[in-house]
C-alpha positions in Angstrom: 16.6 -19.9 -14.0 18.8 -19.4 -11.0 18.9 -16.1 -9.2 21.4 -13.5 -10.5 23.2 -10.5 -9.2 21.4 -7.2 -9.3 23.7 -6.0 -12.0 23.0 -9.1 -14.1 19.2 -9.6 -13.7 17.3 -9.1 -16.9 16.3 -5.3 -17.4 13.6 -3.7 -19.5 11.8 -0.4 -19.9 8.3 -1.2 -21.2 7.0 1.9 -19.4 9.3 4.4 -21.2 9.1 2.4 -24.5 5.4 2.6 -24.6 4.4 6.0 -23.3 5.3 9.7 -24.2 8.3 11.3 -22.7 9.1 14.9 -21.8 9.9 16.7 -25.1 12.6 18.9 -23.5 14.8 15.7 -23.1 13.2 13.3 -25.6 16.0 10.8 -25.5 18.2 9.3 -22.9 21.3 10.7 -24.6 20.0 14.2 -24.5 19.3 13.9 -20.7 22.5 12.1 -20.0 24.5 14.8 -21.8 22.7 17.6 -19.9 24.2 19.0 -16.6 22.5 17.4 -13.6 21.3 20.8 -12.5 19.3 21.3 -15.7 17.0 18.4 -14.8 15.3 20.3 -11.9 11.7 21.5 -11.4 9.5 22.8 -14.1 6.1 22.2 -15.7 5.9 19.1 -18.0 3.0 18.7 -20.4 2.0 16.0 -22.8 4.4 13.5 -21.1 4.2 10.8 -18.5 7.9 10.8 -17.5 11.3 12.5 -18.0 14.6 10.7 -18.4 16.7 11.7 -15.4 19.6 9.9 -13.7 20.1 9.8 -9.9 22.5 12.4 -8.3 25.9 11.0 -7.3 26.3 10.3 -3.5 29.3 10.7 -1.4 30.4 7.8 0.9 27.0 5.9 1.0 26.6 3.2 3.6 24.3 0.2 3.0 22.4 -0.2 6.3 20.1 -3.1 5.6 18.4 -5.2 2.9 15.2 -7.4 2.8 16.1 -11.1 2.1 12.4 -11.6 1.1 12.8 -8.8 -1.5 16.1 -10.4 -2.8 14.2 -13.6 -3.2 11.1 -12.1 -4.9 13.0 -10.1 -7.4 15.3 -13.0 -8.2 18.6 -11.6 -6.8 21.2 -14.1 -5.6 21.6 -14.0 -1.6 25.0 -12.5 -0.7 24.9 -10.0 -3.6 24.2 -7.3 -1.1 27.9 -7.6 0.1 29.3 -6.7 -3.2 30.3 -3.2 -3.9 28.4 -3.2 -7.3 25.0 -3.9 -5.5 25.8 -1.0 -3.1 26.6 1.3 -5.8 23.4 0.6 -7.7 21.1 0.9 -4.8 22.7 4.2 -3.9 22.4 5.5 -7.3 26.2 5.7 -7.9 26.1 3.2 -10.8 23.7 2.9 -13.8 23.1 -0.6 -15.0 21.5 -1.5 -18.2 22.7 1.7 -19.8 25.8 1.6 -22.1 27.3 5.1 -21.8 29.7 4.6 -24.6 27.0 3.3 -27.1 24.4 5.6 -25.9 21.9 2.8 -25.6 20.0 0.7 -23.2 17.6 1.2 -20.3 17.8 4.8 -18.9 16.3 6.0 -15.4 13.1 8.0 -15.4 10.9 9.9 -13.0 7.1 9.9 -13.6 4.7 12.9 -14.1 1.3 12.8 -12.2 -0.9 15.2 -10.2 -3.2 14.7 -7.3 -6.1 15.8 -5.1 -4.5 16.5 -1.7 -6.9 16.8 1.3 -9.7 17.2 -1.1 -8.1 20.2 -3.1 -6.5 19.9 -6.6 -2.8 20.3 -6.2 -1.6 20.4 -9.9 1.4 18.8 -11.2 3.2 16.7 -8.5 5.2 13.6 -9.8 8.2 11.8 -8.7 10.0 14.7 -7.0 12.8 12.4 -5.4 12.1 9.0 -6.9 13.9 7.8 -10.0 13.1 4.4 -11.6 16.2 2.6 -12.6 14.7 -0.3 -14.7 12.1 -3.0 -14.8 13.0 -6.6 -14.3 11.1 -9.9 -14.5 11.6 -12.7 -12.0 12.3 -15.7 -14.4 10.9 -18.1 -11.9 7.6 -16.3 -11.1 7.2 -14.2 -14.2 6.4 -11.1 -12.1 7.6 -7.9 -13.5 8.9 -5.2 -11.0 10.0 -1.6 -11.5 13.1 -0.8 -9.2 13.1 2.8 -8.0 15.4 5.0 -5.7 13.7 7.2 -3.4 15.7 10.2 -2.3 17.9 10.1 -5.4 17.9 13.7 -6.3 16.0 16.5 -8.0 13.7 15.9 -11.0 11.5 18.1 -13.0 8.8 17.2 -10.5 10.5 18.3 -7.3 8.6 21.6 -7.2 10.2 23.6 -4.3 11.8 20.5 -2.7 15.4 19.2 -2.7 14.9 15.8 -4.1 16.2 14.2 -0.9 14.8 11.8 1.7 15.8 11.9 5.4 16.9 8.8 7.3 14.1 9.0 9.6 11.4 8.7 7.0 13.4 6.2 4.9 13.7 3.7 7.9 10.0 4.0 8.4 9.2 3.2 4.7 11.8 0.4 4.5 10.3 -1.4 7.4 6.6 -1.0 6.8 6.8 -1.9 3.2 8.1 -5.3 4.0 6.0 -5.6 7.1 2.7 -5.1 5.2 3.8 -7.6 2.6 4.6 -10.2 5.3 1.1 -9.6 6.8 -0.3 -10.3 3.3 -1.5 -6.8 2.7 -0.8 -5.6 -0.9 2.1 -3.1 -0.7 5.0 -1.6 -2.6 8.2 -3.2 -1.4 11.6 -2.3 -0.2 15.0 -4.0 -1.2 17.6 -1.8 0.4 18.2 1.2 2.7 21.3 3.3 2.2 22.6 6.1 4.6 23.9 9.2 3.0 26.3 10.4 5.8 27.6 13.4 3.9 24.0 14.6 3.0 22.6 17.0 5.4 18.9 17.6 4.8 16.8 20.4 6.2 13.3 19.6 7.5 12.1 20.6 11.0 15.7 20.1 11.9 18.9 19.1 10.0 18.9 15.3 9.4 21.0 12.9 7.5 19.8 11.8 4.1 19.0 8.3 2.9 17.9 6.3 -0.1 15.4 3.5 -0.2 15.6 1.1 -3.1 12.0 0.1 -3.6 10.0 -1.9 -6.1 6.5 -2.6 -7.4 4.8 -4.1 -10.3 3.8 -0.6 -11.1 4.2 3.0 -9.7 1.1 4.2 -11.6 -1.4 5.8 -9.4 -4.9 7.5 -9.7 -2.9 10.9 -9.9 -1.4 9.9 -13.1 -4.9 10.0 -14.7 -5.8 13.2 -12.7 -3.2 15.4 -14.3 -4.2 14.3 -17.8 -7.9 14.9 -17.1 -7.2 18.3 -15.6 -5.1 19.2 -18.8 -7.9 17.8 -21.2 -5.5 15.3 -22.7 -8.1 12.8 -23.7 -5.8 10.9 -26.2 -3.2 10.4 -23.6 -6.0 9.2 -21.1 -6.9 6.5 -23.7 -3.3 5.6 -24.4 -2.5 5.3 -20.6 -5.6 3.3 -19.8 -4.7 0.9 -22.7 -1.3 0.6 -21.3 -2.6 -0.2 -17.8 -4.9 -2.8 -19.0 -2.3 -4.5 -21.4 0.9 -4.1 -19.4 0.0 -3.6 -15.6 -3.1 -6.0 -15.5 -1.7 -8.5 -18.2 -4.2 -8.0 -20.9 -7.8 -6.9 -21.6 -9.2 -10.4 -21.2 -7.8 -10.6 -17.6 -10.3 -8.0 -16.4 -13.6 -8.8 -14.7 -16.8 -8.7 -16.5 -20.0 -6.9 -15.8 -21.0 -7.5 -12.2 -24.2 -9.4 -11.7 -25.3 -9.7 -7.9 -27.7 -12.4 -8.9 -24.8 -14.5 -10.1 -21.9 -13.4 -8.0 -23.6 -12.8 -4.6 -22.6 -9.7 -2.8 -19.0 -9.5 -4.2 -17.2 -12.3 -2.4 -16.5 -14.0 -5.7 -14.8 -12.3 -8.7 -16.8 -12.1 -11.7 -15.6 -14.1 -14.6 -12.9 -12.9 -16.9 -11.9 -13.7 -20.5 -14.2 -11.2 -22.1 -12.8 -10.3 -25.6 -11.4 -6.8 -25.8 -14.0 -5.4 -28.1 -17.1 -7.0 -26.5 -19.6 -4.7 -24.9 -21.7 -6.1 -22.2 -25.1 -5.0 -20.8 -28.4 -3.9 -22.1 -29.4 -0.4 -23.4 -28.2 2.5 -21.3 -26.0 0.2 -19.3 -23.4 -0.9 -21.8 -20.1 -1.6 -20.4 -17.0 -1.6 -22.6 -13.5 -2.6 -22.0 -12.6 0.6 -20.1 -15.4 0.0 -17.6 -13.8 -3.5 -17.1 -10.5 -1.9 -16.4 -12.2 0.6 -13.9 -13.9 -2.2 -12.2 -10.6 -4.1 -11.8 -9.0 -1.1 -10.1 -11.9 -0.5 -7.9 -12.0 -4.2 -6.8 -8.3 -4.2 -6.1 -8.4 -1.2 -3.9 -11.5 -2.5 -2.1 -9.5 -5.7 -1.0 -6.6 -3.6 0.2 -8.5 -1.1 2.3 -10.4 -4.1 3.8 -7.1 -5.5 4.8 -6.0 -2.2 6.3 -9.2 -2.0 8.4 -8.9 -5.7 9.5 -5.2 -5.1 10.7 -5.5 -1.7 11.9 -3.2 0.1 9.4 -3.5 3.8 8.5 -1.6 5.3 5.5 -2.1 8.9 6.9 -2.1 10.6 3.6 -4.7 9.1 1.2 -4.5 11.6 -1.5 -5.1 10.5 -5.1 -1.4 10.7 -5.8 -1.0 8.0 -3.0 -3.6 5.6 -4.4 -2.3 2.8 -6.5 -3.9 1.6 -9.8 -3.0 -1.9 -8.5 -4.5 -1.4 -5.0 -1.1 -1.4 -3.4 -0.2 0.4 -0.1 2.0 3.1 -1.5 4.1 6.2 -0.5 4.5 5.9 3.3 4.6 9.1 5.3 2.7 9.5 8.6 1.4 6.0 8.6 0.8 3.9 11.8 -0.7 0.6 13.0 -3.5 1.0 15.6 -2.5 0.8 19.3 -5.5 1.3 21.5 -8.6 0.9 19.4 -9.8 4.4 18.3 -11.8 4.7 15.0 -11.2 8.4 14.9 -7.4 8.0 15.2 -5.3 9.6 12.4 -1.5 9.4 12.6 -1.1 12.6 10.7 -0.9 15.5 13.0 -1.8 17.9 10.1 -5.0 16.1 9.5 -7.1 18.3 11.7 -10.4 17.4 10.1 -9.6 13.6 10.4 -10.1 13.1 6.8 -7.8 10.2 6.8 -8.6 8.6 10.1 -8.9 4.9 10.4 -12.9 5.3 10.2 -12.7 7.3 7.1 -10.2 5.3 4.9 -12.9 3.1 3.1 -14.9 6.3 2.2 -11.7 8.3 1.2 -10.4 5.5 -1.1 -13.9 5.4 -2.8 -13.7 9.3 -3.0 -10.4 8.9 -4.8 -11.9 6.1 -7.1 -14.6 8.4 -8.1 -12.0 10.9 -9.3 -10.6 8.0 -11.4 -14.2 7.4 -12.7 -14.2 11.0 -13.8 -11.1 10.5 -15.7 -12.4 7.5 -17.3 -15.8 8.9 -17.6 -15.8 9.8 -21.3 -14.3 6.4 -22.3 -16.9 4.4 -20.2 -19.8 6.6 -21.1 -19.2 6.1 -24.8 -20.2 2.5 -24.5 -20.3 0.7 -27.8 -19.1 3.9 -29.6 -15.8 4.0 -27.7 -13.8 3.0 -31.0 -15.8 5.1 -33.4 -13.3 7.0 -35.3 -15.1 10.4 -35.0 -15.4 9.9 -31.1 -11.8 8.8 -30.8 -10.4 11.7 -32.8 -12.9 14.6 -32.1 -14.4 13.8 -28.8 -18.0 14.0 -27.6 -20.7 15.6 -29.8 -23.3 17.8 -28.3 -26.0 15.4 -29.2 -24.2 12.4 -27.8 -23.2 14.1 -24.5 -26.3 13.6 -22.3 -26.5 9.9 -23.1 -22.6 9.5 -22.4 -22.8 11.4 -19.2 -25.9 9.4 -17.9 -24.2 6.1 -18.7 -20.9 7.1 -17.1 -22.7 8.3 -14.0 -24.5 5.0 -13.8 -21.4 2.9 -14.2 -19.7 4.9 -11.3 -22.8 4.5 -9.1 -23.1 0.7 -9.8 -19.3 0.3 -9.3 -19.6 2.0 -6.0 -22.1 -0.5 -4.8 -19.7 -3.2 -6.0 -16.8 -1.5 -4.1 -18.9 -1.7 -0.9 -19.8 -5.3 -1.5 -16.1 -6.4 -2.2 -14.8 -4.3 0.8 -17.4 -5.8 3.2 -16.9 -9.4 2.1 -13.1 -9.2 2.4 -13.3 -7.5 5.7 -15.7 -10.1 7.1 -13.5 -12.9 5.7 -10.4 -11.5 7.4 -12.1 -10.8 10.6 -13.6 -14.3 10.6 -10.1 -15.7 10.2 -8.7 -13.5 12.9 -11.3 -14.7 15.4 -10.6 -18.3 14.6 -13.9 -19.2 12.9 -14.3 -21.4 9.9 -17.7 -20.2 8.8 -19.6 -17.0 8.7 -23.0 -16.3 10.3 -25.1 -13.2 9.9 -25.1 -12.6 13.6 -21.2 -12.6 13.8 -20.9 -9.1 12.5 -22.9 -7.5 15.3 -22.4 -10.0 18.1 -18.7 -10.7 17.6 -17.0 -8.2 15.1 -18.8 -4.9 16.2 -19.0 -5.9 19.8 -15.4 -6.6 20.0 -14.5 -3.3 18.5 -16.9 -1.5 20.8 -15.3 -3.2 23.8 -11.8 -2.3 22.6 -12.8 1.4 22.2 -14.7 1.6 25.4 -12.0 -0.1 27.5 -9.0 1.4 25.5 -7.8 -2.0 24.6 -4.9 -2.7 22.0 -6.3 -3.7 18.7 -3.7 -6.2 17.5 -2.8 -7.4 21.1 -6.5 -8.4 21.4 -6.5 -10.8 18.5 -3.0 -12.3 19.4 -4.0 -12.9 23.0 -7.3 -14.4 21.9 -5.3 -16.7 19.7 -3.7 -18.6 22.9 -7.0 -18.8 24.8 -8.1 -22.5 25.5 -11.8 -23.1 25.6 -11.5 -24.9 28.7 -10.1 -21.8 30.4 -13.4 -19.9 29.5 -15.9 -22.7 30.2 -17.7 -20.8 33.1 -18.4 -17.1 34.1 -15.8 -16.9 36.8 -12.9 -18.3 34.5 -13.9 -16.0 31.8 -13.7 -13.0 34.0 -10.2 -14.2 35.1 -9.0 -14.7 31.4 -10.6 -11.2 30.6 -7.7 -9.5 32.4 -5.2 -10.8 29.9 -6.6 -8.2 27.4 -5.9 -5.3 29.8 -2.8 -3.0 29.6 -0.2 -3.5 32.4 -1.7 -0.6 34.3 -5.1 -2.2 34.3 -8.3 -0.7 32.9 -7.7 2.7 31.2 -11.2 3.4 29.8 -12.9 6.5 31.1 -15.3 5.7 33.9 -14.8 2.1 33.5 -14.2 -0.2 36.6 -12.1 -3.3 36.4 -15.2 -5.4 37.4 -17.3 -3.8 34.7 -14.5 -4.3 32.2 -14.1 -8.0 33.2 -17.8 -8.6 32.9 -18.2 -7.1 29.4 -15.2 -9.1 28.0 -16.2 -12.2 29.7 -19.8 -11.9 28.1 -18.1 -11.5 24.7 -15.8 -14.6 25.4 -18.9 -16.6 26.1 -20.5 -15.9 22.7 -17.2 -16.4 21.0 -16.8 -19.8 22.7 -20.2 -21.0 21.5 -19.3 -20.0 17.9 -15.7 -21.7 18.2 -17.3 -24.9 19.3 -20.0 -24.7 16.5 -17.1 -24.5 13.9 -14.4 -26.7 15.6 -16.1 -29.0 18.1 -14.5 -30.2 21.2 -10.7 -30.9 21.6 -9.4 -28.9 18.7 -7.8 -26.1 20.5 -4.2 -26.8 19.3 -5.1 -26.8 15.6 -7.3 -23.6 15.9 -4.7 -21.8 18.0 -2.1 -22.5 15.3 -4.3 -21.2 12.6 -5.2 -18.2 14.5 -1.6 -17.3 15.3 -0.9 -17.7 11.6 -3.1 -14.7 10.9 -2.7 -12.7 14.0 0.7 -11.1 14.2 2.7 -11.0 17.4 4.8 -8.2 16.0 3.8 -5.1 13.9 6.1 -2.1 13.5 4.4 0.3 15.8 5.2 4.0 15.8 7.0 3.9 19.2 9.2 1.1 18.0 10.1 2.8 14.8 11.0 6.0 16.8 13.3 4.0 19.0 14.7 2.3 16.0 15.4 5.7 14.3 17.1 7.1 17.5 19.3 4.1 17.9 20.5 4.1 14.2 20.7 7.7 13.6 21.9 9.1 17.0 23.5 6.2 18.6 25.1 4.6 15.5 23.6 1.1 16.1 23.2 -1.2 13.1 22.3 -4.6 14.2 19.0 -3.3 15.7 17.7 -2.6 12.2 18.3 -6.1 11.0 16.7 -7.7 14.3 13.5 -5.4 13.7 13.4 -6.4 10.0 13.6 -10.1 10.9 10.6 -9.7 13.1 8.8 -7.6 10.6 9.4 -10.3 7.9 8.2 -13.1 10.2 5.3 -11.3 12.1 3.5 -14.4 13.2 6.4 -16.2 14.8 6.7 -16.5 18.7 10.4 -15.8 18.8 13.0 -14.8 16.4 16.4 -15.9 17.8 17.6 -12.5 18.8 17.6 -10.6 22.1 14.7 -12.2 23.8 14.0 -9.4 26.3 14.1 -7.0 23.3 11.7 -9.0 21.3 9.2 -9.3 24.1 9.3 -5.5 24.8 8.7 -4.8 21.2 5.7 -7.2 21.2 4.4 -6.2 24.7 2.5 -3.4 26.2 2.9 -0.2 24.3 4.3 2.4 26.7 1.7 5.0 27.7 3.4 7.9 26.1 4.0 5.9 22.9 0.4 5.3 22.2 -1.5 6.9 19.2 1.5 8.8 18.2 1.3 11.3 15.4 3.9 12.6 13.0 4.2 15.0 10.0 4.2 14.6 6.2 7.8 16.0 6.2 10.2 13.5 5.0 
């Protein structure tokens, strides 16, 4: 089928049709008839969402769209120029809902909770994000849920105003698409709309904005957290079944019991196709379908955090409400890409204990997944008895409890080992690719991966620049010690060596020694005379452009304070094609954005306030 307009693409509401709604507004008609101010903050129990419409906006201005997003959703290019498109992405027009007949797809906001900085935060939810509808791209068959962030108060706004500032909206709009272009699993962004009449109070008064964003699912670990905290075991089962059947595409798509003797250390996915009711494993280690769902979620997140580490991306606020059940990068606040390599760096200036630092991301994601394991614990621990009527309706008996707890703990522990294996194998795969190698050798991890990171940390070298600059090195240039020391200077900042107590001679020698080992490995994998092909493959995985914090700060200043508009489209063009050498725009600006990070722009931090 050919692409259609945003107004005409097919729309559905599988989420709201399948799961329980807020009993205060049990139908779209009742929510639609209610005064908008009645749809504000309160406690919502026994429900996973509330029907709520976006607040109307005055004089919205569409600032930018992602052409990649248009394509992936199935929207015809050029539709962004139509007033109807602009009205939809600003929340001023409901599509899919027939107001006269009182039927169709009606917007909603999700209910969830979360562990924030290691402490239980209670009910959270979509405090300013409102989902409009789901749609399936007719060509790819991929279903997406389209959502407006900054669209107004919901029952989950708590003490907030339901708004988003332009500053954070620009950051989320750019990074969502940049991560996807880097092949890092992420939620996406379709459009960015300025609300010039909306004045939002944060640390200062700022203009408001709305990001039209989309994802296959916006469910997160926090969705289960709130149900476990409230002891709603029936809804945990119902939601888990929904996730398996609708988000993951069916029980038989889930990975079977992990067997290291058959599947190595995690590099290969276990087989799928296990019938829904089949229980795998021997006595005490029985694994039912809910364990397979848990495994799928764990493996997805392991792959994503490996990509973050390989590309130097930090989310900044990895609470359980910011951890996707699909392993997507989600909810962007004080995120950043690494500048000078520093494993202790956190982009969140409120993260005084470095909980969400680069170094800690793999551990924190596992901590979050253990919280999910606790929510799933009863279902997984039940083993073959999970569908027994008495267990399903009445819960765990005193006699069965010890066996159930032991089994659940064993499953979580074994899945933790699987998480580490999957993470490590994916990280090694990505790093091997970034270093231009075809094969993996055991010594590579210490002699190449770890040593490169140690050098970058000691000499304060830029993380992503290191790999891009390595991509254009010819082996002939580093055939002897003196030439390797000459090439080593390419990795320095413009001001030279900045590492503490590191002279230029020491720095050149250390990089040259590493280049010698790297050269040997490249020759082993590629042989002589294949520089051109190797360089092309390295440039295809090592971006020239990433949206660093200093670039985003300049972008925000030029759009918000100076009224520029084209700059946003130029940056998005670079973000959508990060591996290119040029983008056909202002060449000096492109090279500045891809060049040395200004000294005062390195390792910037920002707040969660958005």
